C-alpha positions in Angstrom: 35.8 155.4 3.3 37.2 151.8 3.3 35.9 151.2 -0.2 37.8 154.2 -1.6 40.9 153.5 0.5 41.1 149.9 -0.6 41.8 151.2 -4.2 44.9 152.8 -2.7 45.8 149.7 -0.8 44.8 151.0 2.7 42.3 149.6 5.2 41.0 151.7 8.1 40.3 150.4 11.6 38.5 152.3 14.3 38.7 151.7 18.0 37.0 153.7 20.8 39.5 155.8 22.7 37.1 157.4 25.1 33.4 157.5 25.9 31.7 160.6 27.3 28.3 160.1 28.8 26.0 163.1 29.2 22.3 163.1 30.3 21.1 163.2 26.8 24.1 162.1 24.7 26.8 159.5 24.5 29.9 160.6 22.7 32.5 158.1 21.5 36.0 159.4 20.6 37.7 157.1 18.1 41.2 156.4 17.0 41.3 155.8 13.3 44.3 153.9 12.0 45.1 152.9 8.4 47.1 149.8 7.5 48.0 148.4 4.2 45.7 145.8 2.8 47.1 142.3 2.5 47.3 142.7 -1.3 49.2 146.0 -1.0 51.6 144.5 1.6 52.4 141.5 -0.8 52.9 143.8 -3.8 55.2 146.1 -1.7 57.1 143.1 -0.4 57.5 141.6 -3.9 58.8 145.0 -5.2 61.4 145.3 -2.4 62.5 141.7 -2.9 63.6 142.5 -6.5 66.3 144.7 -4.9 67.9 141.7 -3.1 71.2 140.8 -4.8 71.5 144.2 -6.3 73.9 147.0 -5.3 72.6 149.5 -2.9 71.8 152.6 -5.0 74.5 155.3 -4.4 73.9 158.2 -2.1 75.6 161.2 -0.5 73.5 162.4 2.4 73.9 164.6 5.4 73.9 163.5 9.1 72.6 165.5 12.1 76.0 167.2 12.5 76.0 168.3 8.9 78.7 165.8 7.8 78.3 164.2 4.4 78.0 160.4 4.4 78.3 158.5 1.1 77.5 154.9 0.1 81.1 154.7 -1.1 82.4 155.4 2.4 80.4 152.4 3.6 82.1 149.9 1.3 83.9 147.3 3.4 81.3 147.6 6.2 78.1 145.7 6.9 75.2 148.2 6.9 71.7 148.2 8.3 69.8 151.0 6.6 66.4 151.8 8.2 64.0 154.1 6.3 61.6 155.9 8.6 60.0 159.3 9.4 59.1 161.1 12.6 55.3 160.7 12.4 55.3 157.0 11.3 53.6 155.0 14.0 55.2 151.6 13.2 58.6 153.3 13.0 58.2 154.7 16.5 57.0 151.5 18.0 60.0 149.5 16.8 62.6 152.1 17.8 63.3 150.8 21.4 63.8 147.3 19.9 66.1 148.5 17.1 68.1 150.4 19.8 68.4 147.2 21.7 69.5 145.2 18.6 72.1 147.9 17.9 73.4 147.7 21.5 73.6 143.9 21.2 75.6 144.2 18.0 77.9 147.0 19.3 81.1 144.9 18.8 80.0 143.5 15.4 81.2 146.4 13.3 77.8 146.8 11.6 76.9 150.4 10.7 73.3 151.2 11.8 71.9 154.1 9.7 68.5 155.7 9.9 67.5 157.5 6.7 64.5 159.9 6.6 63.0 162.5 4.3 62.4 164.7 7.4 64.6 167.7 8.0 67.5 167.9 10.4 65.5 170.2 12.7 62.5 168.0 12.7 64.6 164.9 13.5 66.5 166.7 16.3 63.3 167.8 17.9 61.9 164.3 17.7 65.0 162.7 19.2 64.7 165.0 22.3 61.5 163.2 23.1 62.3 159.7 21.8 65.7 158.1 21.7 66.7 156.4 18.4 70.4 155.6 18.5 71.1 154.9 14.9 73.2 157.4 13.0 70.7 159.7 11.2 70.8 160.8 7.6 68.2 163.5 7.0 66.5 165.3 4.1 66.7 162.2 1.9 63.3 162.5 0.2 64.6 161.6 -3.3 66.6 158.6 -2.0 63.7 157.2 0.1 61.1 157.8 -2.7 63.0 155.4 -5.1 62.4 152.5 -2.8 59.1 152.8 -1.0 56.1 154.6 0.4 55.8 151.9 3.1 57.6 152.6 6.3 59.6 151.4 8.1 61.7 149.5 5.6 65.1 148.1 6.5 67.9 147.1 4.1 70.7 144.7 5.1 73.8 145.4 3.0 77.0 143.4 2.9 80.6 144.6 2.8 80.6 144.8 -1.0 77.5 147.0 -1.1 75.0 144.3 -2.1 71.6 144.2 -0.6 71.1 140.8 1.0 67.7 141.3 2.6 64.9 143.8 2.8 62.4 143.8 5.6 59.4 145.8 6.8 58.7 146.6 10.4 59.7 144.3 13.2 56.9 142.0 14.3 55.8 143.7 17.5 53.8 141.8 20.1 51.0 143.7 21.9 49.1 143.3 25.1 45.5 142.5 24.1 43.9 144.7 26.7 46.1 147.7 26.8 47.3 147.6 23.2 50.8 148.5 24.4 53.8 146.8 22.9 55.3 144.0 25.0 58.2 142.8 22.8 59.1 141.8 19.3 59.9 138.7 17.3 63.3 139.7 16.0 64.3 136.3 14.6 64.1 137.5 10.9 66.1 140.6 11.7 68.9 138.5 13.3 68.8 136.1 10.4 69.2 139.0 8.0 72.2 140.2 10.0 73.8 136.8 9.5 73.5 137.2 5.7 75.7 140.3 5.8 78.5 139.0 8.0 
């Protein structure tokens, strides 16, 4: 499976989730996760870096209340635009940290937007279980598809609508034994915020 997946830029890793022992059998339950290969990550990063210094492509999207939000209405504001979706593991892991960054920047005037191809209903159901405090723009498949198939991706846009930085997911630190997140290295994120102020 890994040989075929590498052609698509994905590498699979398995870890045992549970072991069931019976008198005549041992059953291992695995969690299989796919991550981009190093080559795929580099190619994706290089593609996104070509957008730095370019205007953010225009959009008119709908938020969770049904209001229209356009890129034109954001001119004059610094914008953090996070592309995500509801079943994206790395997106979910970074959400508490993004919420904290947004809270830390509450007085900065930065507009924090979360853009997803998922429907309004799907996002609303998701947010009942997991808080994600950015303003959500939904049903944006065509807009997301022009940038990436790698999620999450975050754009940092200055007041004149120019992309100043593009980043992948936050660098999350994990506990080696429990595999639970313990924090993030958010230095690059804060450096990107400085570029748009």
